N, C-alpha and C positions, 0 to 999 in steps of 0.2 A: 693192111691195117684199113683199109678204107672197106673192107668185108666185114673186116669183125663188127667195126661202127656200124656199119648197116646192119648185122646180126642183133646189135645191141638193144638201135632203135626198132627194129622189127619187134622183137620181146618187148621191149616198154610197150609200143600199141600193142602187143595183142594182153598184155597184164591188164593196162587201161582199159581195154575191147572188156574184156573178163570181169572187171570189177564192176564197167556200166552197165551188164548186163546181169548183177545180183539182183531179184525179184521176188516178191513175197505175195503170198495170195493165201486167203484163211478166212479168217470170221471171228467176231466178236461172240464170244462164251462167256460171257460173263456167268448165265442164270443153268450153267451145266452142272452144278454139283447142287444145289438148290432143286434140278429135274429129278438127280441121282435120289437126293435125300426122300425124295415123294413115291420110288418106284417106278419112275418112268424108263420104260427099256425101247429100242428102238431098233429097227430090222435096216438091211442092206436091201441094194437093187435086186439082189434074189432070194430077198424076204428070209435071209440068215439073222440073228441076233446080232446085234453088235454089243461085244462084250465091254471095248475100253473106247467111247468115242473119241477120244483126241486121238492115239494111235490108230484109230481107223480110220482118222481124216488122213492123216499123215501120211502110213500106209498104203492105202485104197484111191484118196482122193490126190494125192501130192501138194496136201497143202502143208506149207511150213509155215506158217505168224497163226498166233493167236491174239488176238485184244481181250484185254478186260479193263473195268472199268472201275475207279476204287472214287468211296466218300471219306469225308473228313471224317464224319461221325453220324452215318447213315440213320436217318431216322424213321424211316417209313411214312414218312406223313406226305410223299412228292403231291402236289397237284391238290391239296387238300383232302386227299385221303389216303386211307392206310394201302402202303404198295409194299407187296412183299419182294418188287425184284429193286428194291432200293435196298442193298444187303451188304455191300461190297465194303467191307472195311479192312482194316489191314491185313488182321488173322487171316481173312474168308481169300482173300487176294493174293497173300503170300503164299497157303499152302496149292490156290489152282495154278498160282507162276512156277510153284516147286514141279507141280506134274505136268506141265508144259516145256520148261525145260529137260523133263526126264524123259522126254519123248522124241529127244534131239530136235525143237521146234525152236523158232522164234519168237521172245515175248514181249509185246506191246501193250503200253502201260496207258491208259488216259484216265488222266487227273482231273476230276471235275470239280475241284476246290470248292467244293459247296457239300453241304448234307445230305441234297436231293439234285433230282436231274437238273441240269443247266443244259441252254440251249439257246436260242437266238432271243426266244422272247423271255429266260429267264435265266437272271445273271446275278442269283443273290448270293452273296459271301456265307461261309456257315458262322452258327450262331455264334462259337466263341471268335470270330473277327468280327462279327456286327461293330462299325461304329468308329471303327478305328481309324487314324490320318491314314493316307495313301502312302506314308512313309512306311507308318509301322505294319499296315495292310500287307505291304510289298516285304519286310521282314519274316512276318507270320506264312508267308507263300514261301520264302527259299527254306526256311527251318521246316517245315512238316516238307516241304520235298525231299530234304536232304536226310528226316528221320524216315520217311517211307524206305526210299532208295539206300540207306545203309541198311535196315530189315533187311529189304529183299536180298540185297551183296550178300548177308550173312547168314542168307537161310539158300544159297544157290538156287536164288530164282531173280539173278539179276537182270534186269528187262533191256531186251535191245532194242527197241524203240519205244520214245514217251512221247505222248501227246503232253502238252503245257497247255490242258484245257481241252475242253469240247463243248466243239460249234460256238466258237468267242469273237466272231465278226461283230456281235454288235458291246462286247463288255464282260467282264470280270468282277466276282467278287463285288461286286454292286457298281463301281465304275463303270460307266456308261460313254460308248463310242459310237459314231456310224460312219460308215465308211462312204461317206462323201463330205464337204464343207458343212459345217453344222458348229454351231456357238456354244451349244452343250454337250461338246466330246471331251472329257477329260482324258486327252492322251499322254499325255504328261503321268497323270499315274499310272493309266492303263499300260504304257509303257514301262513303268517300273514294276511293275507285276510279273509284266513279262518278261523283263529281263533278268530278275529274282530268281524265278522259274527256272530258267534256258540257265543261268549262269549254276545252280545247283547242281543241276543235272551234270553240266560238263566237271564239276567239282565229284561227285560221287560215282558219273557212271559215263567215264570220257568215252569209250567208246559207243556208247549208245548214240543212235539220231533221234534229233529231236524233229516233233511235228509240229506245225501250227496248226487248228482244224477249222476249218470254216464251212459253213451251210449254204454259200449263194454261190453254185458251182458253174452254173452257166453264165451271172452277170459280170460280162469283160470289166466292166466300171467298177463297180463295185470291186472287184479282184485286183485290179492297176491301183485304185484309190489305198485300200486296205495293206496290199505285200510291200509298198514303195514307202508305206508309213511306220510299217515295220522295220525293213530293211536301212530307212534314212535314220530312223528312232535308234539303231544299235541292236536289235534286237540279234542272238547269236540260234537259228536255227536252220534244218537242213533240208523238211521234206515240206512242200504245203499241201496238209490231207485237206480232202472234202468229201463230204457227205452229196449224195446220189440218188434221189428217190425220183425217178419220172413224174411221180402225181404230184409234187412239190417242186419239182424244178425242171421237167420237160423230158425234149426226144434225145437222142445222142449222136445226131449225124444231119449235116446239111439235105441228104436224102431224104431225110425224113420228112424234114419241114420246108422242104423246098415248093409246095403248095400252101403253106401257113403263112399267116400274117406275122406268125413272131416266130425270126430267123435263129433265135437262143440255141446253143445244143452245147451240150457237154462237148462232143471234139472241139468244135470249133474255141469255147472258152480254154482248154486246153491248151491249144495251140495258142492262142493269146499268152497265156502261161508263161510258156517256154519260148516266145520271143521278146518277150518282158524279164523274165527270171531266168537265164540261160543257165543258173548257177542253180539254181534248186531241181533236184527233183520231185514230182507231184506223185500223189496216192488216193487211192480212193479207199479210203480208209473206214465206210459206211455204204451201204446197200443193200435194196431189199426191192422185192416185188411180190405183190400178192398176187395167190392162186385161188384164193375164192375170196367173194364179198369186198366188193371192190368200196374203196375210202369212199363215205357220204359224205362228212365233212374237213375243211380246211384244203380240199384237194383243189389246183391251180392248173393242171391240163390232166384230160382224158384221154391217156392216151393207148389206151384200147385198140384204139386203131392199128395198131401196130404190136403192140405185146396183148393180148385175151387176157383178164382174169381169171386163171384158168392153171392147170398144171402144168399145157402145154406154153402156154405163156408166159409163166414164169419163168422155165426150162430158155427162151427160146429170149428173153429178156438178160440171162446170164451170157447166154452163147455170144452175143448179138454185141455185149460189154465186152466180154474176152478179147472177140473176135476184133471190135474195134480199137480197145486199149493194146494191143500186143503189138502191133508195129511203132509204135510210138515210144521210142528210145526213150524220154524223161520221166515215163511213168512206171513204178517200179513196183506201184502194188496197188491190190483188190483186196476188199476186205468185206465181207458179206455179212450183214448185222445180223443177230438172232437166230443162227441155222437152225439152233437146236428146240426151238421153239415147238411144243405139243401137247396143248392147250394146258389146263390147270394143273396138271403132274396127278399121278395115277396112286399114289397110298397105296397102301397093301391089298388094295380091290380096285382090279381095274376099269369097273363098271360104278363107278360109285363118282360123285363130284365132289368129294371134299377134299381134291387138292388144293392145296394154293401157292402156287409158285408163281401167277400171274391173274390181275383182277379181271383181263376179258382177253378175250385172241384178237392176234391181229394177222394174223390170218398170210404172214411173208417167211414161215421159216420153210423146211425141206421134209419136215414131217407131215402125215395126217393127223390133227388135234387128236383124233377119236381113234382110241387105243380098241386093240383087241385085246384077249389072254395070252395073245404074244408078243403084245407089244405092239410099236406105231410103226406103219407102212413110210417107207420113204415115196417122196415123188418122183414118178417114173411117168412118160410119155410111151412104154412100150417094155415089151421084153428083150433082155440080153438074147443074143443066139449067133451065127455062125458071121451074121452081117451085122450083127448092132452090138459093139460095146458098153460097156457101162456108159461111158462120156459120151455115146451118143442118145441114151435117153433118160438122164440123169443130171443135174445141175450142180451137185457140188462135186461128182468125177470130171465134169467138163471142166470147171474151174484149173484143176489143176493143167491144163492146156496153159496156161498164163505162163509158167517156167518150166515148160516142155516135159512134163513129167509124163513117165511113161510108166504104166501102174505093171507089175509082178500077173504074169497070163499062164497060173498054175496046168489049165488043159488043154495051155498051147504054148510052150516053153521057147520051142524055135522062130514063136509068132517073133520076138523080139531078140532073133539072131543070137541067143543066151545071153545080153547084157540088159540088167535091169537100174533102172533110175531110183535112187532114193534118198532120205535125208537122214545126213548124220550129223548131229548137233548145227541142224540149220544148214549144213551146205550138202549141195546136190553130190551126189558119187555114184559110181557106176559099178555095179557088181555082175562080176562074169566067173561063173564056174565056182562060188566061193570067196574069190579074189575082189577087192575093193580099188578104184583106179579112182582120181580126180578125172574130170571132164574133158581135160586136154591129154587122158593116156597113162596118167603117172602111177604106177602101183602104191597105193596108201599102206 
């Protein structure tokens, strides 16, 4: 009996360990259908045209998660000017969500609860909800969340992860708060909105993980204050979601800030979150780095002393981020923001400027914005060779290492000893001679 009990305990420990190791890696591809509509073509690390971007990310790079934003009634008038990036209504998101699920990947839905961009400085309600009292606003959040998720469920596009708000540390739907004691904060109204949204997710998508997303990742004091407010206020969520852009948020490790006056860094902050909120997972739901044209306004940190503003610098940022976060058990996800960025769109003639996918280049995606007749070249630091794999020279391939992905090596099958790791329905499986096994060796 003792031996049997020990075996049961060991089995339970193994099951728990496996559950803890579930990880998500991918990117926000909210603009991919628009690029496709404007005839934009992408090439892989070997210069080959990519026929299906989502399946390519999954099968070649090892990505298993894709994030998509949604607006209530997108007005395409964000920040005072027509913005074609604000186009993700329910029909758009449903179609893209179906594609994600059909590719066997996880679908992360990012509710903005607005008709335009929401972030730390823009917390407006959608036009249809403006002026409502707090309780009615909460009812609107709940009803809208249920309607969206029910529609996605019926379309076989059920989200696996749901963000209840986008970068909402300072407020949501016009209700303002601050991550420190301040008399102007309306925490009662704010918490009511979050509870309404989270409860609706639990009701319609009970298996989905709920993310609360903020944008001050390296400020340990703000994080401690804010997430304590939510937990003590009864908000039911699973994951602390963080944006991390070095030019706004600073460096990655203690070593990088050793000689600097500001010692804040991402790893220090994540360790603080893990200490204070051990029951919560942490995910980087947005991150990016410029490969050309360093930002000239709104920059808080010039991190070019660590990562140059170049293709190599972008690659090194991604590599350092993956390498630093992979050992942290509490960190279960990395999502790159707007990886599909490739200029303004190419329409029917690749060398014209008539595309209207975005109004200005951000220079943070993984492809060169200037197309040729063969498409947009992927950013890479060198060529694949006998000594360098795609992951050694190209950032999106390296990201797959966060979940220990091993891509199929068609030119040298023996390199993987007959085993190829793949994702099916979001789950990692191992293919060996045409037969699929779970990671623990069980035949599927």
